[in-house]
mmCIF file of the N, C-alpha and C atoms, coordinates in Angstrom:
data_MODEL
# 
_entry.id   MODEL 
# 
loop_
_atom_site.group_PDB 
_atom_site.id 
_atom_site.type_symbol 
_atom_site.label_atom_id 
_atom_site.label_alt_id 
_atom_site.label_comp_id 
_atom_site.label_asym_id 
_atom_site.label_entity_id 
_atom_site.label_seq_id 
_atom_site.pdbx_PDB_ins_code 
_atom_site.Cartn_x 
_atom_site.Cartn_y 
_atom_site.Cartn_z 
_atom_site.occupancy 
_atom_site.B_iso_or_equiv 
_atom_site.pdbx_formal_charge 
_atom_site.auth_seq_id 
_atom_site.auth_comp_id 
_atom_site.auth_asym_id 
_atom_site.auth_atom_id 
_atom_site.pdbx_PDB_model_num 
ATOM 1   N N  . UNK A 1 1  ? 14.169  -3.512 1.038  1.00 0.00 ? 1  UNK A N  1 
ATOM 2   C CA . UNK A 1 1  ? 14.689  -4.435 0.105  1.00 0.00 ? 1  UNK A CA 1 
ATOM 3   C C  . UNK A 1 1  ? 16.058  -4.790 0.406  1.00 0.00 ? 1  UNK A C  1 
ATOM 4   N N  . UNK A 1 2  ? 16.547  -6.087 0.153  1.00 0.00 ? 2  UNK A N  1 
ATOM 5   C CA . UNK A 1 2  ? 17.991  -6.414 0.242  1.00 0.00 ? 2  UNK A CA 1 
ATOM 6   C C  . UNK A 1 2  ? 18.905  -5.793 -0.667 1.00 0.00 ? 2  UNK A C  1 
ATOM 7   N N  . UNK A 1 3  ? 18.269  -5.687 -1.888 1.00 0.00 ? 3  UNK A N  1 
ATOM 8   C CA . UNK A 1 3  ? 19.127  -5.152 -3.102 1.00 0.00 ? 3  UNK A CA 1 
ATOM 9   C C  . UNK A 1 3  ? 19.350  -3.660 -2.644 1.00 0.00 ? 3  UNK A C  1 
ATOM 10  N N  . UNK A 1 4  ? 18.329  -2.902 -2.210 1.00 0.00 ? 4  UNK A N  1 
ATOM 11  C CA . UNK A 1 4  ? 18.461  -1.481 -1.784 1.00 0.00 ? 4  UNK A CA 1 
ATOM 12  C C  . UNK A 1 4  ? 19.619  -1.298 -0.764 1.00 0.00 ? 4  UNK A C  1 
ATOM 13  N N  . UNK A 1 5  ? 19.438  -2.256 0.244  1.00 0.00 ? 5  UNK A N  1 
ATOM 14  C CA . UNK A 1 5  ? 20.333  -2.192 1.438  1.00 0.00 ? 5  UNK A CA 1 
ATOM 15  C C  . UNK A 1 5  ? 21.867  -2.352 0.882  1.00 0.00 ? 5  UNK A C  1 
ATOM 16  N N  . UNK A 1 6  ? 22.012  -3.374 0.086  1.00 0.00 ? 6  UNK A N  1 
ATOM 17  C CA . UNK A 1 6  ? 23.346  -3.509 -0.523 1.00 0.00 ? 6  UNK A CA 1 
ATOM 18  C C  . UNK A 1 6  ? 23.838  -2.268 -1.333 1.00 0.00 ? 6  UNK A C  1 
ATOM 19  N N  . UNK A 1 7  ? 22.877  -1.488 -1.984 1.00 0.00 ? 7  UNK A N  1 
ATOM 20  C CA . UNK A 1 7  ? 23.296  -0.304 -2.726 1.00 0.00 ? 7  UNK A CA 1 
ATOM 21  C C  . UNK A 1 7  ? 23.719  0.801  -1.718 1.00 0.00 ? 7  UNK A C  1 
ATOM 22  N N  . UNK A 1 8  ? 22.901  0.831  -0.716 1.00 0.00 ? 8  UNK A N  1 
ATOM 23  C CA . UNK A 1 8  ? 23.375  1.930  0.279  1.00 0.00 ? 8  UNK A CA 1 
ATOM 24  C C  . UNK A 1 8  ? 24.480  1.677  1.050  1.00 0.00 ? 8  UNK A C  1 
ATOM 25  N N  . UNK A 1 9  ? 24.939  0.449  1.213  1.00 0.00 ? 9  UNK A N  1 
ATOM 26  C CA . UNK A 1 9  ? 26.232  0.058  1.805  1.00 0.00 ? 9  UNK A CA 1 
ATOM 27  C C  . UNK A 1 9  ? 27.461  0.157  0.976  1.00 0.00 ? 9  UNK A C  1 
ATOM 28  N N  . UNK A 1 10 ? 27.236  0.355  -0.382 1.00 0.00 ? 10 UNK A N  1 
ATOM 29  C CA . UNK A 1 10 ? 28.219  0.531  -1.369 1.00 0.00 ? 10 UNK A CA 1 
ATOM 30  C C  . UNK A 1 10 ? 28.208  1.913  -1.942 1.00 0.00 ? 10 UNK A C  1 
ATOM 31  N N  . UNK A 1 11 ? 29.234  2.251  -2.744 1.00 0.00 ? 11 UNK A N  1 
ATOM 32  C CA . UNK A 1 11 ? 29.277  3.472  -3.454 1.00 0.00 ? 11 UNK A CA 1 
ATOM 33  C C  . UNK A 1 11 ? 28.468  3.211  -4.735 1.00 0.00 ? 11 UNK A C  1 
ATOM 34  N N  . UNK A 1 12 ? 27.223  3.739  -4.700 1.00 0.00 ? 12 UNK A N  1 
ATOM 35  C CA . UNK A 1 12 ? 26.311  3.833  -5.904 1.00 0.00 ? 12 UNK A CA 1 
ATOM 36  C C  . UNK A 1 12 ? 25.927  5.156  -6.231 1.00 0.00 ? 12 UNK A C  1 
ATOM 37  N N  . UNK A 1 13 ? 25.631  5.472  -7.330 1.00 0.00 ? 13 UNK A N  1 
ATOM 38  C CA . UNK A 1 13 ? 24.971  6.743  -7.833 1.00 0.00 ? 13 UNK A CA 1 
ATOM 39  C C  . UNK A 1 13 ? 23.686  6.977  -7.203 1.00 0.00 ? 13 UNK A C  1 
ATOM 40  N N  . UNK A 1 14 ? 23.476  8.269  -6.767 1.00 0.00 ? 14 UNK A N  1 
ATOM 41  C CA . UNK A 1 14 ? 22.193  8.642  -6.179 1.00 0.00 ? 14 UNK A CA 1 
ATOM 42  C C  . UNK A 1 14 ? 21.045  8.251  -7.081 1.00 0.00 ? 14 UNK A C  1 
ATOM 43  N N  . UNK A 1 15 ? 21.233  8.430  -8.379 1.00 0.00 ? 15 UNK A N  1 
ATOM 44  C CA . UNK A 1 15 ? 20.085  8.165  -9.303 1.00 0.00 ? 15 UNK A CA 1 
ATOM 45  C C  . UNK A 1 15 ? 19.658  6.641  -9.317 1.00 0.00 ? 15 UNK A C  1 
ATOM 46  N N  . UNK A 1 16 ? 20.527  5.818  -9.167 1.00 0.00 ? 16 UNK A N  1 
ATOM 47  C CA . UNK A 1 16 ? 20.272  4.374  -9.109 1.00 0.00 ? 16 UNK A CA 1 
ATOM 48  C C  . UNK A 1 16 ? 19.518  4.012  -7.855 1.00 0.00 ? 16 UNK A C  1 
ATOM 49  N N  . UNK A 1 17 ? 19.844  4.680  -6.838 1.00 0.00 ? 17 UNK A N  1 
ATOM 50  C CA . UNK A 1 17 ? 19.129  4.433  -5.509 1.00 0.00 ? 17 UNK A CA 1 
ATOM 51  C C  . UNK A 1 17 ? 17.756  5.078  -5.641 1.00 0.00 ? 17 UNK A C  1 
ATOM 52  N N  . UNK A 1 18 ? 17.639  6.128  -6.172 1.00 0.00 ? 18 UNK A N  1 
ATOM 53  C CA . UNK A 1 18 ? 16.334  6.839  -6.335 1.00 0.00 ? 18 UNK A CA 1 
ATOM 54  C C  . UNK A 1 18 ? 15.484  6.038  -7.301 1.00 0.00 ? 18 UNK A C  1 
ATOM 55  N N  . UNK A 1 19 ? 15.895  5.341  -8.186 1.00 0.00 ? 19 UNK A N  1 
ATOM 56  C CA . UNK A 1 19 ? 15.269  4.543  -9.193 1.00 0.00 ? 19 UNK A CA 1 
ATOM 57  C C  . UNK A 1 19 ? 14.663  3.331  -8.366 1.00 0.00 ? 19 UNK A C  1 
ATOM 58  N N  . UNK A 1 20 ? 15.628  2.777  -7.569 1.00 0.00 ? 20 UNK A N  1 
ATOM 59  C CA . UNK A 1 20 ? 15.132  1.586  -6.693 1.00 0.00 ? 20 UNK A CA 1 
ATOM 60  C C  . UNK A 1 20 ? 14.030  1.970  -5.693 1.00 0.00 ? 20 UNK A C  1 
ATOM 61  N N  . UNK A 1 21 ? 14.147  3.157  -5.140 1.00 0.00 ? 21 UNK A N  1 
ATOM 62  C CA . UNK A 1 21 ? 13.179  3.608  -4.187 1.00 0.00 ? 21 UNK A CA 1 
ATOM 63  C C  . UNK A 1 21 ? 11.786  3.747  -4.970 1.00 0.00 ? 21 UNK A C  1 
ATOM 64  N N  . UNK A 1 22 ? 11.830  4.294  -6.185 1.00 0.00 ? 22 UNK A N  1 
ATOM 65  C CA . UNK A 1 22 ? 10.725  4.582  -6.963 1.00 0.00 ? 22 UNK A CA 1 
ATOM 66  C C  . UNK A 1 22 ? 10.065  3.187  -7.341 1.00 0.00 ? 22 UNK A C  1 
ATOM 67  N N  . UNK A 1 23 ? 10.858  2.233  -7.646 1.00 0.00 ? 23 UNK A N  1 
ATOM 68  C CA . UNK A 1 23 ? 10.391  0.842  -8.137 1.00 0.00 ? 23 UNK A CA 1 
ATOM 69  C C  . UNK A 1 23 ? 9.497   0.218  -6.790 1.00 0.00 ? 23 UNK A C  1 
ATOM 70  N N  . UNK A 1 24 ? 10.284  0.462  -5.741 1.00 0.00 ? 24 UNK A N  1 
ATOM 71  C CA . UNK A 1 24 ? 9.732   -0.164 -4.422 1.00 0.00 ? 24 UNK A CA 1 
ATOM 72  C C  . UNK A 1 24 ? 8.414   0.543  -4.056 1.00 0.00 ? 24 UNK A C  1 
ATOM 73  N N  . UNK A 1 25 ? 8.343   1.818  -4.192 1.00 0.00 ? 25 UNK A N  1 
ATOM 74  C CA . UNK A 1 25 ? 7.189   2.625  -3.833 1.00 0.00 ? 25 UNK A CA 1 
ATOM 75  C C  . UNK A 1 25 ? 6.044   2.121  -4.918 1.00 0.00 ? 25 UNK A C  1 
ATOM 76  N N  . UNK A 1 26 ? 6.305   2.000  -6.028 1.00 0.00 ? 26 UNK A N  1 
ATOM 77  C CA . UNK A 1 26 ? 5.371   1.573  -7.021 1.00 0.00 ? 26 UNK A CA 1 
ATOM 78  C C  . UNK A 1 26 ? 4.794   0.277  -6.808 1.00 0.00 ? 26 UNK A C  1 
ATOM 79  N N  . UNK A 1 27 ? 5.591   -0.741 -6.377 1.00 0.00 ? 27 UNK A N  1 
ATOM 80  C CA . UNK A 1 27 ? 5.219   -2.032 -6.017 1.00 0.00 ? 27 UNK A CA 1 
ATOM 81  C C  . UNK A 1 27 ? 4.338   -2.080 -4.690 1.00 0.00 ? 27 UNK A C  1 
ATOM 82  N N  . UNK A 1 28 ? 4.746   -1.222 -3.831 1.00 0.00 ? 28 UNK A N  1 
ATOM 83  C CA . UNK A 1 28 ? 3.759   -1.168 -2.601 1.00 0.00 ? 28 UNK A CA 1 
ATOM 84  C C  . UNK A 1 28 ? 2.556   -0.501 -2.827 1.00 0.00 ? 28 UNK A C  1 
ATOM 85  N N  . UNK A 1 29 ? 2.479   0.583  -3.726 1.00 0.00 ? 29 UNK A N  1 
ATOM 86  C CA . UNK A 1 29 ? 1.238   1.329  -4.046 1.00 0.00 ? 29 UNK A CA 1 
ATOM 87  C C  . UNK A 1 29 ? 0.350   0.114  -4.735 1.00 0.00 ? 29 UNK A C  1 
ATOM 88  N N  . UNK A 1 30 ? 0.911   -0.580 -5.730 1.00 0.00 ? 30 UNK A N  1 
ATOM 89  C CA . UNK A 1 30 ? 0.064   -1.515 -6.385 1.00 0.00 ? 30 UNK A CA 1 
ATOM 90  C C  . UNK A 1 30 ? -0.523  -2.590 -5.585 1.00 0.00 ? 30 UNK A C  1 
ATOM 91  N N  . UNK A 1 31 ? 0.284   -3.028 -4.652 1.00 0.00 ? 31 UNK A N  1 
ATOM 92  C CA . UNK A 1 31 ? -0.300  -4.071 -3.615 1.00 0.00 ? 31 UNK A CA 1 
ATOM 93  C C  . UNK A 1 31 ? -1.247  -3.465 -2.712 1.00 0.00 ? 31 UNK A C  1 
ATOM 94  N N  . UNK A 1 32 ? -1.086  -2.148 -2.265 1.00 0.00 ? 32 UNK A N  1 
ATOM 95  C CA . UNK A 1 32 ? -2.083  -1.547 -1.452 1.00 0.00 ? 32 UNK A CA 1 
ATOM 96  C C  . UNK A 1 32 ? -3.424  -1.429 -2.333 1.00 0.00 ? 32 UNK A C  1 
ATOM 97  N N  . UNK A 1 33 ? -3.270  -1.030 -3.462 1.00 0.00 ? 33 UNK A N  1 
ATOM 98  C CA . UNK A 1 33 ? -4.612  -0.913 -4.353 1.00 0.00 ? 33 UNK A CA 1 
ATOM 99  C C  . UNK A 1 33 ? -5.265  -2.284 -4.375 1.00 0.00 ? 33 UNK A C  1 
ATOM 100 N N  . UNK A 1 34 ? -4.493  -3.390 -4.740 1.00 0.00 ? 34 UNK A N  1 
ATOM 101 C CA . UNK A 1 34 ? -5.163  -4.640 -4.711 1.00 0.00 ? 34 UNK A CA 1 
ATOM 102 C C  . UNK A 1 34 ? -5.862  -5.007 -3.352 1.00 0.00 ? 34 UNK A C  1 
ATOM 103 N N  . UNK A 1 35 ? -5.179  -4.777 -2.284 1.00 0.00 ? 35 UNK A N  1 
ATOM 104 C CA . UNK A 1 35 ? -5.764  -5.179 -0.977 1.00 0.00 ? 35 UNK A CA 1 
ATOM 105 C C  . UNK A 1 35 ? -6.993  -4.291 -0.797 1.00 0.00 ? 35 UNK A C  1 
ATOM 106 N N  . UNK A 1 36 ? -6.953  -2.950 -1.012 1.00 0.00 ? 36 UNK A N  1 
ATOM 107 C CA . UNK A 1 36 ? -8.049  -2.180 -0.767 1.00 0.00 ? 36 UNK A CA 1 
ATOM 108 C C  . UNK A 1 36 ? -9.216  -2.648 -1.550 1.00 0.00 ? 36 UNK A C  1 
ATOM 109 N N  . UNK A 1 37 ? -8.994  -2.869 -2.826 1.00 0.00 ? 37 UNK A N  1 
ATOM 110 C CA . UNK A 1 37 ? -10.111 -3.251 -3.665 1.00 0.00 ? 37 UNK A CA 1 
ATOM 111 C C  . UNK A 1 37 ? -10.758 -4.507 -3.257 1.00 0.00 ? 37 UNK A C  1 
ATOM 112 N N  . UNK A 1 38 ? -9.914  -5.411 -2.796 1.00 0.00 ? 38 UNK A N  1 
ATOM 113 C CA . UNK A 1 38 ? -10.413 -6.709 -2.401 1.00 0.00 ? 38 UNK A CA 1 
ATOM 114 C C  . UNK A 1 38 ? -11.239 -6.492 -1.069 1.00 0.00 ? 38 UNK A C  1 
ATOM 115 N N  . UNK A 1 39 ? -10.779 -5.651 -0.176 1.00 0.00 ? 39 UNK A N  1 
ATOM 116 C CA . UNK A 1 39 ? -11.416 -5.377 1.169  1.00 0.00 ? 39 UNK A CA 1 
ATOM 117 C C  . UNK A 1 39 ? -12.758 -4.646 0.906  1.00 0.00 ? 39 UNK A C  1 
ATOM 118 N N  . UNK A 1 40 ? -12.816 -3.766 -0.065 1.00 0.00 ? 40 UNK A N  1 
ATOM 119 C CA . UNK A 1 40 ? -13.964 -3.064 -0.332 1.00 0.00 ? 40 UNK A CA 1 
ATOM 120 C C  . UNK A 1 40 ? -14.946 -4.038 -1.056 1.00 0.00 ? 40 UNK A C  1 
ATOM 121 N N  . UNK A 1 41 ? -14.617 -4.888 -2.006 1.00 0.00 ? 41 UNK A N  1 
ATOM 122 C CA . UNK A 1 41 ? -15.362 -5.807 -2.561 1.00 0.00 ? 41 UNK A CA 1 
ATOM 123 C C  . UNK A 1 41 ? -16.112 -6.765 -1.496 1.00 0.00 ? 41 UNK A C  1 
ATOM 124 N N  . UNK A 1 42 ? -15.150 -7.359 -0.663 1.00 0.00 ? 42 UNK A N  1 
ATOM 125 C CA . UNK A 1 42 ? -15.613 -8.458 0.100  1.00 0.00 ? 42 UNK A CA 1 
ATOM 126 C C  . UNK A 1 42 ? -16.331 -7.956 1.386  1.00 0.00 ? 42 UNK A C  1 
ATOM 127 N N  . UNK A 1 43 ? -15.909 -6.952 1.964  1.00 0.00 ? 43 UNK A N  1 
ATOM 128 C CA . UNK A 1 43 ? -16.371 -6.413 3.238  1.00 0.00 ? 43 UNK A CA 1 
ATOM 129 C C  . UNK A 1 43 ? -17.340 -5.214 3.204  1.00 0.00 ? 43 UNK A C  1 
ATOM 130 N N  . UNK A 1 44 ? -17.445 -4.626 2.114  1.00 0.00 ? 44 UNK A N  1 
ATOM 131 C CA . UNK A 1 44 ? -18.350 -3.514 2.075  1.00 0.00 ? 44 UNK A CA 1 
ATOM 132 C C  . UNK A 1 44 ? -19.472 -3.661 0.900  1.00 0.00 ? 44 UNK A C  1 
ATOM 133 N N  . UNK A 1 45 ? -19.020 -4.029 -0.312 1.00 0.00 ? 45 UNK A N  1 
ATOM 134 C CA . UNK A 1 45 ? -20.063 -4.281 -1.221 1.00 0.00 ? 45 UNK A CA 1 
ATOM 135 C C  . UNK A 1 45 ? -20.994 -5.438 -1.133 1.00 0.00 ? 45 UNK A C  1 
ATOM 136 N N  . UNK A 1 46 ? -20.198 -6.660 -0.667 1.00 0.00 ? 46 UNK A N  1 
ATOM 137 C CA . UNK A 1 46 ? -21.032 -7.966 -0.487 1.00 0.00 ? 46 UNK A CA 1 
ATOM 138 C C  . UNK A 1 46 ? -21.452 -8.122 0.982  1.00 0.00 ? 46 UNK A C  1 
ATOM 139 N N  . UNK A 1 47 ? -21.123 -7.196 1.796  1.00 0.00 ? 47 UNK A N  1 
ATOM 140 C CA . UNK A 1 47 ? -21.567 -7.414 3.332  1.00 0.00 ? 47 UNK A CA 1 
ATOM 141 C C  . UNK A 1 47 ? -23.120 -7.027 3.368  1.00 0.00 ? 47 UNK A C  1 
ATOM 142 N N  . UNK A 1 48 ? -23.909 -7.908 3.813  1.00 0.00 ? 48 UNK A N  1 
ATOM 143 C CA . UNK A 1 48 ? -25.326 -7.806 3.987  1.00 0.00 ? 48 UNK A CA 1 
ATOM 144 C C  . UNK A 1 48 ? -25.726 -6.867 5.127  1.00 0.00 ? 48 UNK A C  1 
ATOM 145 N N  . UNK A 1 49 ? -25.029 -6.899 6.077  1.00 0.00 ? 49 UNK A N  1 
ATOM 146 C CA . UNK A 1 49 ? -25.268 -6.109 7.407  1.00 0.00 ? 49 UNK A CA 1 
ATOM 147 C C  . UNK A 1 49 ? -24.889 -4.712 7.266  1.00 0.00 ? 49 UNK A C  1 
ATOM 148 N N  . UNK A 1 50 ? -25.682 -3.749 7.245  1.00 0.00 ? 50 UNK A N  1 
ATOM 149 C CA . UNK A 1 50 ? -25.339 -2.348 6.980  1.00 0.00 ? 50 UNK A CA 1 
ATOM 150 C C  . UNK A 1 50 ? -24.399 -1.789 8.108  1.00 0.00 ? 50 UNK A C  1 
ATOM 151 N N  . UNK A 1 51 ? -24.649 -2.143 9.397  1.00 0.00 ? 51 UNK A N  1 
ATOM 152 C CA . UNK A 1 51 ? -23.823 -1.779 10.357 1.00 0.00 ? 51 UNK A CA 1 
ATOM 153 C C  . UNK A 1 51 ? -22.381 -2.222 10.204 1.00 0.00 ? 51 UNK A C  1 
ATOM 154 N N  . UNK A 1 52 ? -22.192 -3.566 9.933  1.00 0.00 ? 52 UNK A N  1 
ATOM 155 C CA . UNK A 1 52 ? -20.935 -4.049 9.577  1.00 0.00 ? 52 UNK A CA 1 
ATOM 156 C C  . UNK A 1 52 ? -20.299 -3.433 8.486  1.00 0.00 ? 52 UNK A C  1 
ATOM 157 N N  . UNK A 1 53 ? -21.110 -3.259 7.503  1.00 0.00 ? 53 UNK A N  1 
ATOM 158 C CA . UNK A 1 53 ? -20.546 -2.540 6.294  1.00 0.00 ? 53 UNK A CA 1 
ATOM 159 C C  . UNK A 1 53 ? -19.987 -1.233 6.399  1.00 0.00 ? 53 UNK A C  1 
ATOM 160 N N  . UNK A 1 54 ? -20.627 -0.389 7.253  1.00 0.00 ? 54 UNK A N  1 
ATOM 161 C CA . UNK A 1 54 ? -20.216 1.025  7.682  1.00 0.00 ? 54 UNK A CA 1 
ATOM 162 C C  . UNK A 1 54 ? -18.970 0.784  8.551  1.00 0.00 ? 54 UNK A C  1 
ATOM 163 N N  . UNK A 1 55 ? -18.779 -0.264 9.330  1.00 0.00 ? 55 UNK A N  1 
ATOM 164 C CA . UNK A 1 55 ? -17.620 -0.455 10.147 1.00 0.00 ? 55 UNK A CA 1 
ATOM 165 C C  . UNK A 1 55 ? -16.421 -0.860 9.440  1.00 0.00 ? 55 UNK A C  1 
ATOM 166 N N  . UNK A 1 56 ? -16.711 -1.662 8.409  1.00 0.00 ? 56 UNK A N  1 
ATOM 167 C CA . UNK A 1 56 ? -15.554 -2.129 7.452  1.00 0.00 ? 56 UNK A CA 1 
ATOM 168 C C  . UNK A 1 56 ? -15.075 -1.024 6.669  1.00 0.00 ? 56 UNK A C  1 
ATOM 169 N N  . UNK A 1 57 ? -16.150 -0.167 6.171  1.00 0.00 ? 57 UNK A N  1 
ATOM 170 C CA . UNK A 1 57 ? -15.679 1.010  5.333  1.00 0.00 ? 57 UNK A CA 1 
ATOM 171 C C  . UNK A 1 57 ? -14.875 1.985  6.175  1.00 0.00 ? 57 UNK A C  1 
ATOM 172 N N  . UNK A 1 58 ? -15.194 2.259  7.331  1.00 0.00 ? 58 UNK A N  1 
ATOM 173 C CA . UNK A 1 58 ? -14.493 3.106  8.178  1.00 0.00 ? 58 UNK A CA 1 
ATOM 174 C C  . UNK A 1 58 ? -13.091 2.645  8.420  1.00 0.00 ? 58 UNK A C  1 
ATOM 175 N N  . UNK A 1 59 ? -12.911 1.344  8.639  1.00 0.00 ? 59 UNK A N  1 
ATOM 176 C CA . UNK A 1 59 ? -11.718 0.772  8.913  1.00 0.00 ? 59 UNK A CA 1 
ATOM 177 C C  . UNK A 1 59 ? -10.678 1.096  7.679  1.00 0.00 ? 59 UNK A C  1 
ATOM 178 N N  . UNK A 1 60 ? -11.231 0.587  6.467  1.00 0.00 ? 60 UNK A N  1 
ATOM 179 C CA . UNK A 1 60 ? -10.394 0.915  5.274  1.00 0.00 ? 60 UNK A CA 1 
ATOM 180 C C  . UNK A 1 60 ? -10.208 2.430  5.041  1.00 0.00 ? 60 UNK A C  1 
ATOM 181 N N  . UNK A 1 61 ? -11.122 3.242  5.333  1.00 0.00 ? 61 UNK A N  1 
ATOM 182 C CA . UNK A 1 61 ? -10.872 4.782  5.177  1.00 0.00 ? 61 UNK A CA 1 
ATOM 183 C C  . UNK A 1 61 ? -9.774  5.291  6.097  1.00 0.00 ? 61 UNK A C  1 
ATOM 184 N N  . UNK A 1 62 ? -9.745  4.669  7.324  1.00 0.00 ? 62 UNK A N  1 
ATOM 185 C CA . UNK A 1 62 ? -8.584  5.145  8.260  1.00 0.00 ? 62 UNK A CA 1 
ATOM 186 C C  . UNK A 1 62 ? -7.335  4.607  7.704  1.00 0.00 ? 62 UNK A C  1 
ATOM 187 N N  . UNK A 1 63 ? -7.228  3.567  7.222  1.00 0.00 ? 63 UNK A N  1 
ATOM 188 C CA . UNK A 1 63 ? -6.010  3.054  6.664  1.00 0.00 ? 63 UNK A CA 1 
ATOM 189 C C  . UNK A 1 63 ? -5.604  3.881  5.328  1.00 0.00 ? 63 UNK A C  1 
ATOM 190 N N  . UNK A 1 64 ? -6.466  4.329  4.538  1.00 0.00 ? 64 UNK A N  1 
ATOM 191 C CA . UNK A 1 64 ? -6.251  5.141  3.386  1.00 0.00 ? 64 UNK A CA 1 
ATOM 192 C C  . UNK A 1 64 ? -5.644  6.469  3.879  1.00 0.00 ? 64 UNK A C  1 
ATOM 193 N N  . UNK A 1 65 ? -6.350  7.083  4.904  1.00 0.00 ? 65 UNK A N  1 
ATOM 194 C CA . UNK A 1 65 ? -5.895  8.350  5.392  1.00 0.00 ? 65 UNK A CA 1 
ATOM 195 C C  . UNK A 1 65 ? -4.526  8.290  5.968  1.00 0.00 ? 65 UNK A C  1 
ATOM 196 N N  . UNK A 1 66 ? -4.358  7.258  6.722  1.00 0.00 ? 66 UNK A N  1 
ATOM 197 C CA . UNK A 1 66 ? -2.952  7.028  7.331  1.00 0.00 ? 66 UNK A CA 1 
ATOM 198 C C  . UNK A 1 66 ? -1.984  6.816  6.260  1.00 0.00 ? 66 UNK A C  1 
ATOM 199 N N  . UNK A 1 67 ? -2.143  6.129  5.169  1.00 0.00 ? 67 UNK A N  1 
ATOM 200 C CA . UNK A 1 67 ? -1.266  6.004  4.170  1.00 0.00 ? 67 UNK A CA 1 
ATOM 201 C C  . UNK A 1 67 ? -0.943  7.096  3.347  1.00 0.00 ? 67 UNK A C  1 
ATOM 202 N N  . UNK A 1 68 ? -1.860  7.964  3.039  1.00 0.00 ? 68 UNK A N  1 
ATOM 203 C CA . UNK A 1 68 ? -1.682  9.159  2.378  1.00 0.00 ? 68 UNK A CA 1 
ATOM 204 C C  . UNK A 1 68 ? -1.146  10.316 3.109  1.00 0.00 ? 68 UNK A C  1 
ATOM 205 N N  . UNK A 1 69 ? -0.863  10.233 4.344  1.00 0.00 ? 69 UNK A N  1 
ATOM 206 C CA . UNK A 1 69 ? -0.251  11.169 5.053  1.00 0.00 ? 69 UNK A CA 1 
ATOM 207 C C  . UNK A 1 69 ? 1.310   11.400 4.634  1.00 0.00 ? 69 UNK A C  1 
# 
């Protein structure tokens, strides 16, 4: 975030920077949840082809595993 970059380039309290980082993380996590939910709904639940459904599920599971590391 540009605001965070500006804070880091100036003298700011560590607590302010940590609050900004927490806010950014929360926003990214919320967006990640929405994208995963949409992917699962569109490409796993509604996918009629079982082979494709399994492949799409494996794709999203790899992303989740990577994200949680």
